[in-house]
C-alpha positions in Angstrom: -53.8 -13.1 -11.6 -51.0 -11.8 -9.4 -48.3 -9.6 -10.9 -45.1 -8.2 -9.4 -42.2 -5.8 -9.8 -38.9 -6.6 -8.0 -36.3 -3.8 -8.1 -32.8 -5.1 -7.4 -30.4 -2.5 -5.8 -26.9 -2.6 -4.5 -24.9 -0.4 -2.0 -21.5 -0.4 -0.3 -23.3 0.3 3.0 -26.1 -1.6 4.8 -28.0 1.5 6.0 -31.5 2.1 4.5 -30.4 5.7 4.0 -27.3 4.7 2.0 -27.0 5.5 -1.7 -28.6 2.4 -3.3 -27.9 1.9 -7.0 -30.6 0.3 -9.2 -29.2 -2.8 -10.8 -32.1 -4.6 -12.4 -35.9 -4.5 -12.6 -37.7 -7.9 -12.7 -41.3 -7.6 -13.9 -44.0 -10.2 -14.2 -47.5 -9.5 -15.3 -50.6 -11.6 -14.4 -51.6 -14.6 -16.4 -48.7 -17.0 -15.6 -48.7 -19.5 -12.7 -46.0 -21.6 -11.0 -42.4 -21.2 -10.1 -40.3 -18.6 -12.0 -36.6 -18.0 -11.5 -34.7 -14.8 -12.4 -30.9 -14.4 -12.7 -29.2 -11.0 -12.1 -25.4 -10.5 -12.4 -23.7 -8.3 -9.8 -20.1 -7.1 -9.8 -18.1 -7.9 -6.6 -21.0 -9.5 -4.8 -18.8 -10.3 -1.8 -18.1 -6.6 -1.2 -21.6 -5.1 -1.7 -25.0 -5.2 0.0 -28.1 -6.4 -1.9 -31.6 -5.0 -1.5 -34.9 -6.2 -3.1 -37.9 -3.8 -3.3 -40.9 -5.9 -4.0 -44.3 -4.6 -5.3 -47.1 -7.2 -5.6 -50.2 -6.5 -7.7 -53.5 -8.2 -7.1 -52.3 -10.6 -4.4 -49.1 -11.8 -2.7 -46.0 -13.4 -3.9 -43.7 -15.9 -2.2 -39.9 -15.8 -2.7 -38.5 -19.4 -2.4 -34.9 -18.3 -1.9 -32.2 -15.9 -3.0 -28.9 -17.4 -4.0 -25.6 -15.6 -4.6 -23.0 -17.7 -6.5 -19.9 -17.2 -8.5 -20.3 -17.5 -12.3 -17.7 -19.3 -14.4 -15.8 -16.2 -15.4 -13.7 -18.0 -18.0 -16.8 -19.2 -19.7 -18.4 -15.8 -19.6 -15.2 -14.2 -21.0 -14.9 -16.8 -23.7 -18.5 -16.1 -24.9 -17.8 -12.4 -24.9 -14.6 -12.9 -26.9 -16.5 -15.0 -29.4 -19.0 -12.1 -29.9 -16.1 -9.6 -30.4 -14.3 -11.9 -32.8 -17.4 -12.4 -34.9 -18.0 -8.7 -35.1 -14.4 -8.0 -36.2 -14.4 -10.9 -38.7 -17.5 -9.3 -40.4 -15.6 -6.1 -40.7 -12.6 -7.8 -42.2 -14.7 -9.5 -44.8 -16.1 -6.1 -45.7 -12.7 -4.4 -46.0 -10.3 -6.3 -48.3 -7.7 -3.5 -48.7 -4.6 -5.5 -47.9 -2.2 -2.6 -48.1 -4.3 -0.6 -45.6 -4.5 -3.6 -43.2 -0.7 -4.2 -43.5 0.0 -0.5 -42.6 -2.4 -0.8 -39.6 -0.4 -3.8 -38.4 2.9 -1.9 -38.8 1.4 0.9 -36.6 0.2 -1.7 -34.1 3.7 -3.2 -33.9 5.3 0.3 -33.3 2.7 1.1 -30.6 3.2 -2.3 -29.0 7.0 -1.9 -28.9 6.7 1.6 -27.4 5.2 0.2 -24.2 8.5 -1.5 -23.4 10.0 1.9 -22.7 7.1 2.9 -20.5 7.5 -0.4 -18.6 11.2 0.3 -18.1 10.6 3.8 -16.9 8.1 2.7 -14.3 10.3 -0.1 -13.1 13.1 2.4 -12.6 10.8 4.8 -10.8 9.6 2.0 -8.5 13.1 0.8 -7.7 14.2 4.3 -6.8 11.1 5.5 -5.0 12.3 4.8 -1.5 16.0 4.6 -1.9 16.5 8.4 -1.6 19.1 9.2 1.1 17.3 12.2 2.3 14.1 10.2 3.2 16.2 7.7 5.0 17.9 10.5 7.0 14.5 12.0 7.8 13.2 8.7 9.1 16.3 8.2 11.2 15.7 11.6 12.9 12.1 10.6 13.5 13.2 7.4 15.2 15.4 9.3 17.6 12.6 11.6 18.6 10.6 8.6 19.8 13.4 6.9 21.7 13.3 7.5 25.5 17.1 7.2 25.7 17.5 10.4 23.7 16.1 12.5 26.4 18.2 13.8 29.4 15.3 13.8 31.8 14.8 10.1 31.2 18.5 9.3 31.5 18.5 11.3 34.8 15.7 9.1 36.1 17.7 6.0 35.2 20.7 7.4 36.9 18.8 8.3 40.1 17.2 4.8 40.2 20.5 3.1 39.9 21.8 5.2 42.8 19.3 3.6 45.2 19.2 0.0 43.9 21.3 -3.1 44.5 23.7 -4.5 41.8 21.1 -7.2 41.0 18.4 -4.6 40.6 20.7 -2.5 38.4 21.3 -5.5 36.2 17.6 -6.0 35.9 17.2 -2.3 34.9 19.9 -2.6 32.3 18.2 -5.6 30.8 14.9 -3.7 30.6 16.6 -0.8 28.7 18.7 -3.0 26.4 16.2 -3.1 23.5 16.5 0.6 23.1 20.2 0.1 22.7 22.5 2.4 20.8 20.4 5.5 20.0 21.9 5.8 16.5 21.2 2.1 15.6 17.8 1.7 17.3 15.2 1.0 14.6 11.6 2.2 14.4 10.4 -1.3 15.0 12.2 -1.4 18.4 10.7 1.9 19.4 7.2 1.4 18.2 6.8 -2.3 17.4 5.7 -3.4 20.9 8.9 -3.1 22.8 8.0 0.2 24.4 4.5 -1.0 25.3 6.1 -4.0 27.0 8.5 -1.7 28.8 6.5 1.2 30.2 4.3 -0.5 32.9 7.0 -2.9 34.2 9.4 0.0 34.4 7.0 2.1 36.5 6.5 -0.9 38.8 10.2 -1.4 39.1 10.7 2.3 39.8 8.0 2.4 42.5 9.4 -0.7 44.3 13.0 0.7 44.0 12.0 3.9 45.9 9.9 2.0 48.5 11.5 2.3 51.9 11.5 -1.4 52.5 13.6 -1.8 49.4 16.2 0.9 49.7 16.6 0.3 53.5 18.0 -3.1 52.8 20.1 -2.2 49.7 23.2 -1.4 51.7 23.1 2.3 50.7 25.0 5.1 52.4 23.0 7.5 54.6 23.1 10.2 51.9 21.6 7.8 49.3 18.9 6.6 51.7 18.0 10.2 52.4 18.0 11.0 48.7 15.6 8.1 48.1 13.3 9.2 50.9 13.2 12.9 49.8 13.1 12.4 46.0 11.4 9.0 45.3 7.9 10.3 44.8 9.0 13.2 42.6 11.2 10.9 40.5 8.3 8.5 40.0 5.9 11.3 39.0 8.5 12.7 36.6 8.9 9.3 35.0 5.1 8.8 34.7 4.7 12.3 33.1 7.6 11.7 30.7 6.3 8.3 29.6 2.9 9.7 29.0 4.4 12.4 26.8 6.5 10.0 25.0 3.5 7.8 24.3 2.0 10.7 22.3 5.1 10.8 20.2 5.0 7.0 19.7 1.5 7.2 18.3 2.7 9.6 15.7 5.6 7.4 14.8 3.6 4.2 14.7 1.0 5.8 12.3 3.8 7.0 10.0 5.4 3.6 10.1 2.2 1.8 9.2 1.7 4.2 6.2 5.2 3.7 5.0 5.0 -0.1 5.3 1.8 -0.1 3.3 3.4 2.0 0.6 6.4 -0.2 0.5 4.2 -3.3 0.2 2.3 -1.7 -2.8 5.6 -0.8 -4.4 6.9 -4.3 -4.1 3.7 -5.7 -5.6 3.9 -3.1 -8.4 7.5 -4.0 -9.2 6.8 -7.8 -9.2 3.7 -7.5 -11.4 5.3 -5.1 -13.8 8.3 -7.3 -14.2 6.0 -10.1 -15.1 4.1 -7.9 -17.5 7.4 -7.0 -19.2 8.3 -10.6 -19.7 4.8 -11.4 -21.1 5.1 -8.4 -23.4 8.3 -9.8 -24.8 7.0 -13.3 -25.1 3.9 -12.2 -27.0 6.2 -10.6 -29.5 8.0 -13.9 -29.9 11.1 -12.7 -28.0 12.9 -15.1 -25.7 12.1 -14.5 -22.0 15.8 -14.8 -21.2 17.8 -12.6 -18.8 19.7 -11.3 -21.8 16.4 -10.0 -23.4 15.3 -8.5 -20.1 18.7 -6.7 -19.8 18.3 -5.3 -23.3 14.8 -4.0 -22.4 16.2 -2.3 -19.2 19.5 -1.2 -20.6 20.7 2.3 -19.9 22.0 2.4 -23.5 19.2 4.0 -25.6 20.6 2.3 -28.8 20.3 -1.1 -27.3 16.7 -0.5 -26.2 15.8 1.0 -29.6 17.2 -2.1 -31.4 15.0 -4.3 -29.2 11.9 -2.2 -29.8 12.5 -2.5 -33.6 12.7 -6.2 -33.3 9.5 -6.4 -31.2 7.6 -4.1 -33.6 8.7 -6.2 -36.6 7.7 -9.4 -34.9 4.2 -8.1 -34.1 3.7 -6.8 -37.6 5.1 -9.9 -39.2 2.9 -12.3 -37.2 -0.3 -10.3 -37.9 0.5 -10.1 -41.6 1.2 -13.9 -41.8 -2.3 -14.6 -40.4 -3.7 -12.1 -43.0 -1.7 -13.7 -45.9 -2.9 -17.2 -44.8 -6.5 -16.0 -44.7 -6.6 -17.2 -41.0 -8.9 -14.4 -39.9 -10.0 -16.0 -36.7 -6.4 -16.3 -35.4 -5.6 -12.8 -36.7 -8.4 -11.3 -34.7 -7.4 -13.2 -31.6 -3.8 -12.0 -32.0 -4.8 -8.4 -32.4 -7.1 -8.6 -29.4 -4.3 -10.1 -27.3 -1.9 -7.4 -28.5 -4.4 -4.7 -27.6 -5.0 -6.3 -24.2 -1.3 -6.1 -23.5 -1.3 -2.4 -24.3 -4.3 -1.8 -22.0 -2.6 -3.6 -19.1 0.5 -1.4 -19.5 -1.9 1.6 -19.2 -3.2 0.2 -15.9 0.3 0.3 -14.5 0.3 4.1 -15.1 -2.8 4.3 -13.0 -1.3 2.2 -10.3 1.8 4.3 -10.1 -0.3 7.4 -9.9 -1.9 5.9 -6.8 1.5 5.2 -5.3 2.7 8.7 -5.9 -0.5 10.0 -4.4 0.1 7.9 -1.3 3.7 9.2 -1.1 2.5 12.8 -1.2 0.0 12.0 1.6 2.8 10.4 3.6 5.0 13.5 3.2 2.2 15.7 4.4 1.6 13.6 7.5 5.3 13.4 8.2 5.6 17.1 7.9 2.7 17.8 10.3 4.2 15.3 12.8 7.4 17.3 13.1 5.8 20.7 13.3 6.6 22.7 16.5 3.0 22.5 17.7 3.3 18.7 17.9 6.1 18.8 20.5 4.6 16.7 23.4 7.1 17.5 26.1 6.9 19.9 29.0 10.5 19.7 30.3 12.5 22.5 28.6 15.5 20.2 27.9 13.2 17.6 26.4 11.3 20.2 24.3 14.6 21.6 22.9 16.0 18.2 22.1 12.8 17.2 20.3 12.9 20.5 18.3 16.6 20.0 17.4 15.8 16.6 15.8 12.6 18.0 14.3 14.5 20.7 12.5 16.9 18.1 10.9 13.9 15.9 10.0 12.2 18.9 8.3 15.3 19.7 6.3 15.8 16.1 5.1 12.1 15.8 4.4 12.1 18.9 2.3 15.0 17.7 0.3 13.4 14.3 -0.2 10.0 15.9 -1.2 11.6 18.2 -3.7 13.6 15.3 -5.3 10.4 13.2 -5.4 8.5 16.0 -7.1 11.2 16.6 -9.7 11.5 12.9 -10.5 7.9 11.8 -10.5 5.5 14.7 -10.9 
């Protein structure tokens, strides 16, 4: 009779040369006939590739189909919990030392309460992470370095263009430049969020048409201005094209930094929101009211207020566990202890999440620092080069201050 071996493997990549991890081995020896189904559990099936290596012995095999489906996670977890509860109940029956158990519950309460201070610290860290003034100043300098209106050569091009255009054309030009606005107030989104891309090509077209002879000849210009347009139009256009190409390199740097920072901010917001919820759940599990007053006590700057709350939380945890023990309700006791331990493990996960955020911030600092290094200056005009360097020096100073403050606070 036909036998077979099916090796189930998974990988994050679809290539045959990728690292395939063995997951299960399905074996069937000869002697049985008919349809036979096999079930294999895979973590994150939607994110991984599945591979079946099939070896047939004494014949061929037919695979009817392969199905990937979600299991009822709640049911699976419930069964797992039942197995754990049964195991702990057996241990409780074996150990009837009430005093020792009571002491362990007191220790559990103290450890449980201690996580409140950890949660408070990480909430404070997250709230302060991007509020540093030095980082804001560094970002402001970076914005100015990517704004065309900061550079004299571009402003000269604008001035020369206005010289050879009609009032109507000048109004149109002012309208095109308006989004860049006041240099001090222009935001990164204005510079890199699509405004510049929508500006560059229309501006070059406007420039070319403005210095076309058919345009300036009918613009009511003086003889000197017409001569200026005729002699300088091509050079002005070429200077503008060069400048805009150089500025685009700068914008690519700024846009990449902006994307990184927005992603970090998003992760910080998620972290804060989830940790705030975790804090409330921690208090609720300890039979504390989820009121704003209780939250304020947990986050208080006054250490005495926080310590008083932690004593109440520790006492409530210990009291509830001991009440189950006294009643002989071992099943509820085990479930309560498991839930308490689960809360502690979740708090530990927030440490790991915050470490990822700090790692992302350090990477951002490094990218920012490289982007304002002198060798990243994209301009060829001496005046533009010097202006870029002036802003870069300020950005480096603010960045260094921010980085040092960050390392002192979080590392």
